[in-house]
N, C-alpha and C positions, 0 to 999 in steps of 0.2 A: 783498354787498360783495366787491369783487375782492381777490385775494390781495395785489396791489401796494399797495392802499390800507391793508390791515391792517398790512402790514410798515411802511409809512410812519408810521402812528400809533404803532406799537410803538417805532420808532426815536425819535420825538419824546418819548415817555414815558421811554425809557431815557436820552435826553439830559438831560431835566429831573432825573431821579434822580442821574445822575453829576455834573452841575454842582452840584446841592445838596450832595451828599456832598463834592465837592472844596472848596466854600466852607466847610463845617463843619470839614474838616481844616485848612484855612488859618486859620480863626478860633482854633484852639487854640494857634498859635504865639505870639501876643502875650498870650494868657490866662495869668494868674499862678497860677491855682488848679489846678495839677496835683496837688498834695498840700497838706494843711493840718493844723495841730495847734493845740489850744487849751490854754493854761496859765493856771490860776487861782491867783494868789498870795494875794490877799486879796479881800474881798467887792467892793470898789469898783474893783479894778484887774484887768483881764483882758488878756492878750497873745495875739494870734493870729499863728501862723507859717505861712507858705505859700510855695511856690516852684514854679518850672517848669524847663525845660531850660536856662535862661540865667541866672537870678538867684534870690536868696533875699529874702524880704520879711517884714516884721513890722509889726503894727498894734496899737494899744491901744484901750481902750474909748471914747476920745474920737473915734475915726475917723481919726486921723493915722497914716499908713503911711510906711514908709521901705524902699526896696529897694536891694540891693547885688548887683552882678554877681559871678559866681564869680571869686575872685582869681586862680586859675591854671587854665588849660585842661588842662595835662598832669597836674594833680593830681586831675582828676575820675575817677570810676569808669568802667569800660568801657561799662556799659549806657547812660550818658548820651551818650557819643559815638555809639554805635550808633543810639540813638533819634533823635538829631539828624540823622544821615545818612539814615535811613530816611524821616523826615518830609519832608526836603527833596527826596529822590528821588520821593516820592509826589506832592508838589505839582508838580514839573516834569513828570512823566509825565501827571498829570491835565490840565495845561494843553495839552500836545501832543495828548492824546486829544480834548479839546474842539475843537481846530483841525481834526483829521482827521475828526471826526464832522460838523462843519459842511460840510466839503468833500464827504464821501461820502454823506450822507443823501439819500434820494429826494426830499424836499421842497425841497431847496436848488437842485438841478440845476446845480451848479458843475462837477462832474467830467465825465468822458467817457461811455462806454457804461455799461450796467447792471452788467456784470461788473467793470469798473474801479471803479465806485462801491462795489460790494459788497466788493471787496478793501480799499479805503480804509477803509470802515466796520469791517471785520474788524480792521484794524490799530488803529483807535481803540478797539475793544473790548478788544484785548489790552493796550493802554496803560492803560485803566481798570482792568482786572483786576490787573495788576502794581502799579499805584498803590494800589489797595485793599488788596492783601495786604501791601505794604510798610508802609502806615499801621497796619494791624491788628496786625502783628508789633510795631511800635514801641509802640503803646498797651498791648498785652497784656503785653509785657515790663516796661514801666514799672509797670503796675498790679500785676503779680505780684511785682515787687520790693518794693513798698510792703506788699502783703499778707504776704509772707514775713517781713519785719521786724516787722510788727505782731503776728503770732501766735507769733513766736519768743520763748520765755521767757528765753533767754540774752542777748537783745539789750538792753543797758542804756542805750543812747542814747535820745534823744527819738524817740518813735514818731509816725508820720504816718498819715493816712488818705487814701483815694483822692479826688481833687478832681473838680470838675465837668468840667474840660477833658478828662479821660480818657474819661468817659462820652460826651461830645460827639464825641470822636474815634472811639469805637467805632461810634456811629451813622453818622457820615460814611463810615467804612471799609466798613460793611455796604452802604450805598447804592452805593458805587463797585463793590463786588464783584458785587452783583446786576445793576446796569446793564451792567457790562462783560461778564458772562456771557451775558446776553440778546443784547447786540450781537454777541458772537463766535459765538453759536449760529446765529442767523438769517443774518447776513452771511457766515459761513464756509460754511454749507450752500449759499448761492446763488453766492458768488464762487469758492470752491475746488471745489465739487462739480461745477460745469458747465464747468470749464476743462480739459477733456481735450485731449491733444495731437493725437490723430488723431480726426477726426469719424467717427461711426458711419455705415456705408453703409446706405441704406434697404433694408429687406427686400423680397424679391420677393413679388409678389402671387400667384404661381402656387404653390399648395400641392402636397403630395405626392399628394393624391387627384386634383387636377386634372391633374397631370403623368401620372399613371397612366391617367387617362381618355383623354388624348390619345394615349397609346401603345397602347391597346387596338385590335384590328382592327375594321373597320366591321361593323355588324350589318345584317341584312336587314330587310324590313318586318315579318316575323313575330317578330322579336327574336332569331333565331338567327344563326350565322355564315354568311357567304357561301360559295358553292361554291369560289371561288378561295382563300379562307382555309383551308378544310378540305383542299383539294388541296395547299396549300403545306406543311401539316403531315404529309401522307402520305409515308412513306419510299419507297414504290414510285414515287410521282409525282416525288419528288426524284431518284431514280435514272434515271427516264425523261428528266427534264429534263437531267441531266448527260450522258446518251448522245446526246441531240439536239444538244448542243453539240460533240460529238466530230467532227473533220473527216472521219475515215474513215467514220463512220456517215452523215454528210451526203453523201459521195461515193457510197456504196452506194445511198442513197436516190435520188440523181440518176440513177444508172445504171439502177436498176429502173424509173424513169419514162421511159427512152429508148425510142422505138418500135422502132428497129432491134434493140435488145437483146431486146425482147419477141418480135419476129419470129424471131430466131435461137433463142430459148428454145423457142418453139412448134415450129419445124422440128426441133429436136433431139428434142423429146418425140414 
């Protein structure tokens, strides 16, 4: 199986994971069971208290429930405001991550080149990662607050336990983080790793050994160096060559070859 096909199926699996996690996080917003508490007054009457980030609710043994929104927004504790903001940010980032993933995945073929699609997919992975971390911080902070109040012996008010919505949020946040990490890893290695500013020049096919072979002197048939090569390395031969190029030496040679000069030399002798 080709590498591109493996990456394509990996992106599809991560997209399914991230969309599932985003839906789970969104489903916790209208869910009322972020925390709950049961109060038994008498045998036949039982009251259930539960609440979320927006309202408090109460129900009795007959199944009738009544909810009331928080009376004052400014009177709420800090962790309620922070959890609201983080959950809303996680939902928005998850939505934009899904849009970018649909544009940049290899199976959709909506974007441009492979490098551009990889960069878009990398942006989608970063959005999913940030969305998952925001949701995980919100649910963990809310759950830790409930746990701290429940185990505190000095806390005299009504104690609550962690509701189902927090556990669903933890699962959805984990899916977002895992899918976003895989998206960012593969897409970042393909999109950012190959985007060098200056392309590399192709290497030469001539190696050092080949270049040295070309620079060596020619060999004779028996494998030895030629006579001309040996003569070029002889210092006496180099001196004779330099003298042969001297104009005065050339003039003397030409005079010695003149027949009149030879006759005069013979007559003198």
